[in-house]
C-alpha positions in Angstrom: 0.0 0.0 0.0 1.4 3.4 -1.0 1.6 6.4 1.2 -0.9 8.1 -1.1 -3.4 5.3 -0.6 -2.9 5.3 3.2 -3.6 9.0 3.2 -6.8 8.5 1.3 -8.0 5.7 3.6 -7.3 7.9 6.7 -9.4 10.7 5.2 -12.2 8.4 4.3 -12.1 6.7 7.8 -12.2 10.0 9.6 -15.1 11.1 7.4 -17.0 7.9 8.3 -16.6 8.3 12.0 -17.4 12.0 11.9 -20.5 11.5 9.8 -21.8 8.7 12.1 -21.4 10.8 15.3 -22.9 13.8 13.6 -26.1 11.8 13.4 -26.1 11.3 17.1 -25.6 15.0 17.8 -28.4 15.8 15.4 -30.7 13.3 17.2 -29.8 14.8 20.6 -30.4 18.3 19.2 -34.0 17.4 18.3 -34.8 17.1 21.9 -34.3 20.8 22.3 -35.2 22.4 19.0 -37.6 21.8 16.1 -36.6 21.0 12.6 -36.5 24.6 11.4 -34.4 25.8 14.3 -32.1 22.8 13.8 -31.5 23.7 10.2 -30.9 27.4 10.8 -28.3 27.0 13.6 -26.8 23.7 12.3 -25.8 25.2 8.9 -25.1 28.7 10.3 -22.4 27.2 12.5 -21.4 25.0 9.5 -20.7 28.2 7.5 -18.6 29.5 10.4 -16.5 26.3 10.6 -16.0 26.3 6.8 -14.8 29.9 6.6 -12.5 29.3 9.5 -11.0 26.5 7.5 -10.7 28.6 4.4 -9.1 31.4 6.2 -6.6 29.0 7.7 -5.7 27.8 4.2 -5.4 31.4 3.0 -3.0 32.2 5.8 -0.6 29.5 4.5 -0.9 31.0 0.9 -2.7 27.9 -0.3 -6.1 29.4 -0.9 -7.4 32.5 -2.7 -11.0 33.7 -2.2 -10.9 35.5 -5.5 -9.7 32.4 -7.3 -12.2 30.2 -5.5 -15.0 32.6 -6.4 -14.0 32.1 -10.0 -14.0 28.4 -9.4 -17.7 28.3 -8.4 -18.7 26.7 -11.7 -22.1 25.3 -12.8 -20.9 21.8 -11.9 -20.0 22.9 -8.4 -23.3 24.7 -7.9 -25.2 21.7 -9.2 -23.4 19.3 -6.8 -23.9 21.7 -3.9 -27.7 22.0 -4.6 -28.1 18.3 -4.9 -26.2 17.6 -1.7 -28.1 20.4 0.1 -31.5 19.0 -0.8 -30.3 15.4 0.1 -28.9 16.6 3.4 -32.2 18.3 4.4 -34.1 15.1 3.6 -31.6 12.9 5.4 -31.9 14.9 8.7 -35.6 15.0 8.4 -35.5 11.2 8.3 -33.3 11.2 11.4 -36.0 13.3 13.1 -38.7 10.8 12.2 -36.9 7.5 12.7 -35.9 6.3 16.2 -32.4 5.1 15.7 -30.0 7.2 13.6 -27.8 4.2 13.1 -30.6 2.5 11.1 -30.9 5.6 9.0 -27.2 5.4 8.3 -27.4 1.8 7.2 -30.3 2.4 4.9 -28.2 5.1 3.3 -25.9 2.3 2.1 -28.1 2.1 -1.0 -26.2 5.1 -2.2 -23.0 3.2 -3.3 -25.3 0.8 -5.2 -26.8 3.7 -7.1 -23.3 5.2 -7.7 -22.2 2.0 -9.5 -25.4 1.8 -11.5 -25.2 5.5 -12.5 -21.4 5.0 -13.2 -22.4 2.3 -15.8 -25.0 4.6 -17.3 -23.3 7.9 -17.4 -19.5 7.2 -17.1 -19.6 4.0 -19.3 -17.9 1.9 -16.6 -17.9 -1.9 -16.7 -20.3 -4.0 -14.8 -19.6 -7.6 -13.6 -21.2 -10.6 -11.9 -19.6 -9.9 -8.5 -21.0 -6.4 -8.6 -24.5 -7.8 -9.4 -24.3 -10.1 -6.4 -23.3 -7.1 -4.3 -26.2 -5.1 -5.5 -28.6 -7.9 -4.5 -27.0 -8.3 -1.1 -26.9 -4.5 -0.4 -30.5 -4.1 -1.5 -31.6 -7.1 0.6 -29.8 -5.7 3.7 -31.3 -2.2 3.2 -34.8 -3.8 2.6 -34.6 -5.7 5.9 -33.6 -2.6 7.7 -36.5 -0.6 6.2 -39.2 -3.1 7.1 -41.7 -2.0 9.7 -44.0 -5.0 9.6 -46.5 -6.9 7.5 -49.8 -5.9 9.1 -50.7 -3.4 6.4 -49.1 -2.6 3.0 -49.2 1.1 4.0 -47.1 0.4 7.1 -44.7 -1.9 5.4 -41.7 0.4 5.6 -40.5 2.4 8.6 -41.6 6.1 8.6 -38.9 8.2 7.1 -37.4 5.4 4.9 -38.7 7.2 1.7 -36.7 10.3 2.6 -33.5 8.3 3.1 -34.0 6.7 -0.3 -34.5 10.0 -2.0 -31.5 11.5 -0.3 -29.3 8.6 -1.4 -30.5 9.0 -4.9 -29.5 12.7 -4.9 -26.2 12.0 -3.2 -25.3 9.4 -5.8 -26.0 11.8 -8.6 -23.8 14.4 -6.9 -21.0 11.8 -6.4 -21.0 10.9 -10.1 -20.7 14.6 -11.1 -18.0 15.3 -8.5 -16.2 12.2 -9.7 -16.3 13.2 -13.3 -15.3 16.9 -12.5 -13.1 16.3 -9.5 -10.3 18.3 -11.0 -12.4 21.4 -11.1 -14.3 21.0 -7.8 -12.6 22.2 -4.6 -13.8 20.3 -1.5 -13.6 23.3 0.8 -15.5 25.6 -1.5 -18.0 22.9 -2.2 -18.7 22.4 1.5 -19.0 26.1 2.1 -21.4 26.7 -0.8 -23.5 23.7 0.3 -23.7 25.1 3.9 -24.7 28.5 2.6 -27.5 27.1 0.4 -28.9 25.1 3.3 -28.7 28.0 5.7 -30.4 30.4 3.4 -33.2 27.9 2.8 -33.8 27.4 6.5 -33.5 31.1 7.2 -36.3 31.7 4.7 -38.4 29.0 6.3 -37.9 30.5 9.7 -39.1 33.9 8.5 -42.1 32.5 6.6 -43.2 30.3 9.5 -42.3 32.9 12.2 -40.1 30.5 14.1 -38.5 31.6 17.3 -34.7 31.5 17.3 -34.4 31.4 21.1 -32.6 28.2 22.0 -30.8 26.9 25.1 -27.0 26.9 25.5 -27.0 23.1 25.6 -28.8 23.0 22.2 -26.3 25.5 20.8 -23.4 23.3 21.9 -25.0 20.2 20.4 -25.7 21.9 17.1 -22.3 23.5 16.7 -20.5 20.3 17.6 -22.6 18.2 15.2 -22.2 20.8 12.4 -18.5 20.7 12.9 -18.5 17.0 12.3 -21.0 16.9 9.4 -20.8 20.1 7.5 -17.0 20.5 7.8 -15.1 17.3 8.7 -17.2 14.8 6.7 -17.6 16.8 3.5 -14.0 18.0 3.3 -12.4 14.7 4.3 -14.6 12.6 2.0 -13.8 14.7 -1.1 -10.2 14.9 0.0 -10.0 11.1 0.0 -11.1 11.1 -3.7 -7.8 12.9 -4.5 -5.8 9.9 -3.2 -8.0 6.8 -3.7 -10.7 5.6 -6.1 -14.2 6.6 -5.4 -15.3 3.0 -4.9 -12.8 2.6 -2.0 -14.1 5.8 -0.4 -17.6 4.5 -0.7 -16.7 1.2 1.0 -15.1 2.9 4.0 -17.8 5.5 4.4 -20.5 2.7 4.2 -19.2 1.5 7.6 -20.6 4.6 9.2 -23.7 2.7 10.3 -21.6 0.5 12.6 -20.2 3.6 14.4 -23.7 5.2 14.4 -25.3 2.1 16.0 -22.5 2.0 18.6 -22.8 5.7 19.5 -26.6 5.4 19.6 -26.3 2.6 22.1 -23.8 4.6 24.2 -25.4 8.1 24.1 -29.0 7.4 23.3 -29.5 4.0 25.1 -30.9 2.6 21.9 -30.1 -1.1 21.7 -30.1 -2.3 18.1 -32.3 -5.2 17.1 -30.7 -8.4 15.7 -32.3 -7.8 12.3 -30.9 -4.3 12.2 -27.3 -5.6 13.0 -27.6 -8.4 10.5 -29.1 -6.2 7.8 -26.5 -3.6 8.4 -23.6 -6.0 7.9 -25.2 -7.6 4.9 -25.6 -4.1 3.3 -21.9 -3.3 4.0 -20.8 -6.7 2.5 -23.0 -5.9 -0.5 -21.3 -2.5 -0.8 -17.9 -4.1 -0.8 -18.8 -6.4 -3.6 -20.6 -3.7 -5.5 -17.5 -1.5 -5.3 -15.1 -4.1 -6.7 -14.3 -2.8 -10.2 -12.8 -4.7 -13.1 -9.8 -2.9 -14.5 -9.9 -2.3 -18.2 
């Protein structure tokens, strides 16, 4: 393993752990704020974290705001908007569903969609091992999504549809970022995405006349979670793409459900069901097989 690959794996691993624990912080935050207050303060602090990062880079003469402003291309804006909408849907699912670790595992359908879209849009190869992986990943996600068999309307857990839609949008954004990775800066992308989300929630707060008076504990939870999700996860995930292939990044980040379940058990006292653990590991194994690419 080369030094470059090790660096990429470290970035992806840190992104996975940070993302998993950001789910826990968001779930804890919902005990003190509503969804509109959450989005407003979560992404406001996210913007602050992002610009602190950009200023730090600028101080080392590695970053230019003027040059970065010129680098805000149509592709970067498209990826930012897709990720912004997907992120909003994902956190709404966390609000609705009991265990954020389950939400994380269901999100493992994303790498499956990335492979499928890679075949369609990037003309990549597709093999039998990947097909088996798709079946396993979908089976694991399906078992995690099931709520019961009493009524067809209650077949899936509430919030599952939002995770599916979020994964679809994230996969499209990943394909675009993968194709245009040389022209998309991770730090700028993260900042633009946070700004879009903050402006959207600010508008909702104004239209719905939502109070912005929150407790200090809520502020600490929101700012800490935003640091992990809006800053650490996004920047490190896209940084990893500069060192390792996208499918390897997807494999590592797909393990976030394990860390999320563990953190949910520790901080939220939510003991995962056996079917959730089994379905989660099956989905991860499926992602591993899905992500195996045949070199041309």
